C-alpha positions in Angstrom: 87.0 235.7 -31.8 87.0 233.9 -28.5 89.9 234.5 -26.1 92.4 232.0 -24.8 91.7 231.9 -21.1 94.8 232.1 -18.9 94.7 229.2 -16.4 96.4 230.6 -13.4 95.5 227.6 -11.3 97.2 225.1 -13.6 100.3 227.2 -13.9 100.5 227.8 -10.1 100.2 224.0 -9.5 103.1 223.4 -11.8 105.2 226.0 -10.1 104.3 224.6 -6.7 105.4 221.1 -7.9 108.8 222.6 -8.8 109.0 224.4 -5.4 108.2 221.1 -3.5 111.2 219.4 -5.3 113.4 222.3 -4.3 112.3 222.2 -0.7 113.0 218.4 -0.5 116.7 219.2 -1.4 117.1 222.0 1.2 119.0 221.3 4.4 117.0 223.8 6.3 113.3 223.9 5.5 112.0 227.4 4.9 109.1 228.8 7.0 106.5 231.5 6.0 105.0 233.8 8.6 101.8 235.7 8.2 100.3 238.6 10.2 96.6 239.0 9.7 94.9 241.9 11.4 91.1 241.9 11.7 88.3 239.6 10.4 87.8 240.5 6.8 86.5 237.3 5.1 88.6 238.0 1.9 91.8 238.5 3.8 91.2 235.4 6.0 90.5 233.3 3.0 93.6 234.6 1.2 95.9 234.0 4.2 94.4 230.5 4.8 95.2 229.7 1.1 98.8 230.7 1.6 99.1 228.3 4.5 97.5 225.5 2.5 100.1 226.2 -0.3 102.9 225.9 2.3 101.6 222.6 3.5 101.3 221.3 -0.1 105.0 222.0 -0.9 106.5 221.1 2.5 107.1 224.6 3.8 106.4 225.4 7.5 104.1 228.2 8.3 103.6 230.5 11.3 100.3 232.3 11.8 99.9 235.5 13.8 96.3 236.8 14.0 95.4 240.1 15.6 92.0 241.5 16.3 90.3 244.4 14.4 91.1 246.6 17.5 94.9 246.0 17.2 96.9 249.2 17.4 99.9 250.2 15.3 102.1 249.4 18.3 100.7 245.9 18.5 101.1 245.2 14.8 104.7 246.5 15.1 105.3 244.1 18.0 104.1 241.2 15.9 106.4 242.3 13.0 109.4 242.5 15.4 108.6 239.0 16.8 108.8 237.5 13.3 111.9 239.6 12.5 113.7 237.9 15.4 112.2 234.4 14.9 115.1 232.3 13.6 112.7 229.7 12.3 110.9 232.2 10.1 112.5 232.6 6.6 110.2 235.4 5.5 106.8 236.8 6.2 104.0 239.0 5.0 101.6 241.4 6.6 98.2 240.9 4.9 97.0 244.2 3.4 94.9 246.2 3.6 95.4 246.9 7.3 92.6 248.6 9.3 92.6 252.4 8.8 93.6 252.8 12.5 97.0 251.1 11.7 99.8 253.0 10.1 100.6 250.8 7.1 103.7 252.8 6.2 105.3 252.3 9.6 104.4 248.6 9.5 106.0 248.0 6.1 109.1 250.0 7.1 109.5 247.8 10.2 109.8 244.5 8.2 113.3 243.2 8.0 114.2 243.6 4.3 115.8 240.2 4.4 112.5 238.6 5.5 110.2 240.7 3.3 108.4 237.9 1.3 106.0 240.4 -0.3 108.8 242.8 -1.5 106.9 245.8 0.0 109.5 247.2 2.4 110.6 250.6 1.1 114.2 249.4 0.9 113.2 246.4 -1.3 110.9 248.5 -3.4 113.7 250.9 -4.0 116.1 248.1 -5.1 113.3 246.8 -7.3 112.8 250.2 -8.9 116.5 250.4 -9.7 116.4 246.8 -11.1 118.9 245.5 -8.5 116.5 243.6 -6.2 115.8 239.9 -6.2 112.4 240.1 -4.4 109.6 241.3 -6.7 106.2 242.2 -5.4 104.0 239.1 -5.8 101.1 240.3 -8.0 103.2 242.1 -10.6 105.5 239.0 -10.7 102.4 236.8 -11.2 101.1 238.9 -14.1 104.5 238.8 -15.9 104.7 235.0 -15.4 101.2 234.6 -16.9 102.1 236.9 -19.9 105.3 234.9 -20.5 103.6 231.5 -20.2 101.0 232.5 -22.8 103.7 234.0 -25.0 102.2 237.5 -25.1 104.6 239.8 -26.8 105.8 242.5 -24.5 108.6 244.5 -26.2 107.1 247.6 -27.7 103.5 246.6 -26.6 101.2 249.4 -25.6 100.2 248.5 -22.0 97.5 250.3 -20.0 97.4 249.7 -16.3 94.3 251.0 -14.6 95.0 251.6 -10.9 98.2 253.0 -9.3 98.2 251.1 -6.0 101.5 250.2 -4.3 100.9 246.4 -4.5 99.9 246.2 -8.2 99.8 249.3 -10.4 102.9 251.2 -9.6 105.3 248.2 -9.3 103.8 246.5 -12.4 104.5 249.7 -14.4 108.1 249.6 -13.4 108.4 245.8 -14.1 106.9 246.1 -17.6 109.0 249.0 -18.6 112.3 247.4 -17.5 114.3 245.0 -19.6 113.5 242.3 -20.8 109.8 243.3 -20.9 110.5 246.7 -22.6 106.8 247.6 -22.9 105.5 251.1 -23.3 103.4 251.6 -20.2 100.6 254.1 -19.4 99.4 254.2 -15.7 95.8 255.4 -15.5 94.1 256.6 -12.3 91.1 258.5 -10.9 92.3 261.8 -12.5 92.9 260.3 -16.0 90.6 262.3 -18.4 90.8 260.1 -21.5 90.4 256.6 -20.1 88.0 255.2 -22.7 90.4 256.3 -25.5 93.4 254.7 -23.7 91.5 251.4 -23.1 90.5 251.3 -26.8 94.1 251.8 -28.0 95.9 249.5 -25.6 97.4 246.2 -26.7 97.3 244.9 -23.1 94.9 246.2 -20.5 95.5 245.4 -16.8 92.6 246.3 -14.5 93.4 246.8 -10.9 90.9 249.3 -9.5 88.4 247.2 -7.5 85.3 248.3 -9.5 83.0 245.4 -10.4 82.9 244.8 -14.2 84.2 248.2 -15.0 85.7 247.0 -18.3 82.9 246.1 -20.7 83.2 244.1 -23.9 82.9 247.1 -26.2 85.6 249.1 -24.5 88.6 247.1 -25.6 90.0 246.8 -29.2 89.5 243.5 -30.9 92.5 241.2 -30.1 93.6 242.9 -27.0 95.1 241.0 -24.0 93.1 241.7 -20.8 94.2 240.9 -17.3 91.7 241.2 -14.4 93.3 241.9 -11.1 90.5 243.7 -9.2 88.1 242.1 -6.8 84.9 243.5 -5.3 82.5 241.9 -2.9 78.9 242.4 -4.2 75.5 240.8 -3.6 76.2 238.5 -6.5 79.5 237.4 -4.8 83.1 238.3 -5.6 83.4 240.1 -9.0 86.5 241.2 -10.9 87.1 244.5 -12.7 86.4 242.9 -16.1 83.1 241.7 -17.4 83.7 238.1 -18.5 82.0 238.9 -21.9 85.3 240.7 -22.8 86.5 237.2 -23.7 84.4 237.4 -26.8 86.7 240.0 -28.4 90.0 239.7 -26.5 92.7 237.4 -27.8 93.9 236.4 -24.3 92.0 236.9 -21.0 93.0 236.3 -17.4 89.7 236.1 -15.5 88.9 236.7 -11.8 88.8 234.1 -10.2 91.3 231.6 -11.6 93.8 233.9 -13.3 96.2 236.2 -11.3 95.1 235.1 -7.8 96.5 231.6 -7.7 99.7 232.8 -9.3 100.2 235.6 -6.8 100.2 233.0 -4.0 102.7 230.8 -6.0 104.9 233.8 -6.5 105.0 234.4 -2.7 106.5 230.9 -2.4 109.1 231.6 -5.0 110.0 234.8 -3.1 110.4 232.7 0.1 112.7 230.3 -1.6 114.7 233.3 -2.8 115.0 234.6 0.7 116.1 231.1 1.9 119.2 231.2 -0.4 
């Protein structure tokens, strides 16, 4: 068996083409703001990619870059500036923030009506209740990929490894809600029977940031595997899943080229939603 490889780049390009057409027909062009704190190469590359996406589809973009030494008060000031900026339709604060910055305070300060990432506690609460229109970007990207490749979700046994606030926890909610109706297990550092859970899962989503943690012999034959993690190593950027997993999986979303491009595309769809 050789897995079908999920092409997140191709799907993202198609979605961006649809967004470009929508933007052409909008009276007021939307604008995306970004707040980047520090000089992490991965974060810089990711934010730069978001601005390239905006330029590609005709969306304006507003950059706010702060140094590694920025305080919580300085980041909050930047958030407030974008909250009040009438040109800015929505914005994101690039995570993770430096440890010296209070992430919870920063996310709480974002105007829920401008929260393009869907990470303000009010929007997360609405999302958990199934009443929100803004869905966190990475979980939204994963669902879009699963649907595009016609992966059956109702009743599927899904294992999510990693309980972070940007991927694991919101994805577990999204997959268990209608219409996905999957049976979801959320594994974490205290999970005692992880090898057994991996072997029994129909769908495995790895979001832990541990290079090539999932090996080819760990999954059951025919499982669907989604690689979300990313780790900087001497060999370069590596995902949580060894690419050899594609030898026994039925469908595989690799890193890079799978979830990443789709996450950026979903950010643009959220911005269009905020512009309505």
